[in-house]
N, C-alpha and C positions, 0 to 999 in steps of 0.2 A: 572461271567457276561461280555463280554466285550461291549461295548456304540461305535455305530455306531456313525460317523461323521454325520448324518442326526439331530441322538437325539441329539448329541451337536451344534449342531447350532439354535436346538429350546430350548435352554436358553440361556438370556441372554449374547449379545454379548460384554458386558463389561470387558475388560484389566482394572486389576490391577492398581493400582494406588499411590503413598504416601501418606500412615493414612492424613500427615496434607494438602495434594493437596483435597483425598476427603471431609475434614473435612468440605475446603473451601468452598465445592461445596454443599454440602448439607446445610452451612448455608446460603447460598445465596437462595438455593433452597425455604427454611422458610422463607427468611427476605422476596423475592420478593416480594410476594402475598400479606404481609401485606406489605411493601411500595404501592406498587399500589392500594391497598383500604387505605390507609391516604389520598395516592392523587386527589385521588375519592372524598370521604371524603370532603377533604378541599377545592381540585376547586373551584373558583369563576364561576359561569357560565358566558362565550362573549355576551349569549342570551338567550332563551324563552325555547329553544330544549337543554336540559341539556342532554349529551352521558347517556346510560341503565348504570345498576347497567353489564345488560350483557359482557358490549365492557373492565366493569374493572377486571371483572371476568375471562375475556376471553387471554386477559391481559395478569392478572396473572400464568395464568394456563402452558401460554405458554413460559413465558419466565422461570417457574418452568420443562418444560419440557427440557426446553434446558439444564436450568443451571443441572437438574441432571443427566440428556444424555451428557452432554461437552465432555467428553474425545471416548467417541467417533463420535462424529464428529471431532477429532483431529485426531487418530486411525487407525478410519470405522469400519466398521463390515466385520466379514463374510457372504463371500458369494460364494455358492454352483450351481457343476454342475445337473445335473439331473440326475444324475448318486449320486450324494445325494456327489461326496465326493471336496473338500474344494480347491475353484479357491485359493482365495487369500481373502485379508482383503480391502474394497472399503471405502474409504471417504465418493462417491457419493450417497453408496447406506445406509448409514446414514443417509445423508439428507433426504432420500427421506424416512425412518425407522423413521425421527424425525421428519419430517411435517404431515407425517401419522395416527403419534401418537398424535400429538397436535391436528390437527381434527377432531378424535376419542375424545379426553377430552374437544372439544368445544360444539361438539355437545352428548356428557352425560347429558348435566344439565337441558338442554331442557325440554324433558320435563319434568322433574322434576318440572320443575319452570314452566314451561306455560300450565300442565293438573288438577294437582292440583285445581287450584282457580275456573278452566272455572267447574269442577266434584264439585266443594263441590258444588258451585253457585246454578247447576241443584236441588244437596238434601238438600240442607237449604230451598228450596221451601218446601220440600215434609212432606203431613204429618205430619209422620213419627218423625222425626229432631221436627219439630217448636213444637210436644206435651212435647217431651223428648228430651228438650235443653243440656243434660247431657248428650247425646251420639254423640254431634257436636266431641269433638275430641279422644272417637275412633274411628269414625267411617273415620277423616281425616286420625292417620292418618296412618289410610288399607287403602287411596284413594294416602297416600300418600308413601306407600310401595308398593304397586299395580305398583304408575308409575315408579317405582325407578325399579325396576323389569321388566318391559317394557324398558326403556331405555335401562340398561348395555350390554344386549344379541344387542342391537341395536349400538351403536355405537363403541363396540368392531365386531360386523357383518360387517362396514363397509368397512375393509375392510382387506384377508386378511393375518392373523398369520405370512403364508411365506410369502412373495412377489415377486411378479417375478419386472427382471428387464433384458431390452436389454445389452448385451454386448456391442455395442456401444455406448454409452451413461454412459458407466464406462470409468475408469483408459483403459491407452493403454499395460498397462502392467494386466494388468484383461482379458481383454480383447485379448490378446497375448496368455495367459494364457490354455484355455478352446477352444475348438473348437462348444462348445454350444451355439447359438445365444443368449438364456438367461438362467438364471441362477437368485439362490432365494437368498434372507435373511432374516431373523425371523427379523420382525421391531415391535417386543416390545409389551410393554406396555403400 
């Protein structure tokens, strides 16, 4: 069964890299969150207002996305016209895709980190949990699971999987290669 161009574009647009280069980027993407966490852990506050853990986590997340998908920034990602035909490879579309992915990853943990403490503070006051403290851990686990079940679809749905961009915003060779006003690209996860 032949695979259409649109189905091919639905796959992540990662061009093959030499294994040594890929290993370097993968190692960097694993070490960067660790380094961010250590910097935030050992940072001496200059004032009474210390940056929240969110900023450290978000910085590490963004760094991780950029390092894992750096090849796309260098080589571009495939853009398709309205009929699903491949127009070319765009570095500008790759930047847009990475930005959308990074924002998705910043939003993803927010409900997971905010909702469970709020819900648990209300549930801990109920007579059921005060009378049976052993139920606290299973209830907290279920609340966290429910928050994750809410957060994941919410974060992924912030941007469409196949995003549109005007050809006037892309490289001149892409704009000249199609008569369409907009093209689509796969933003990735």
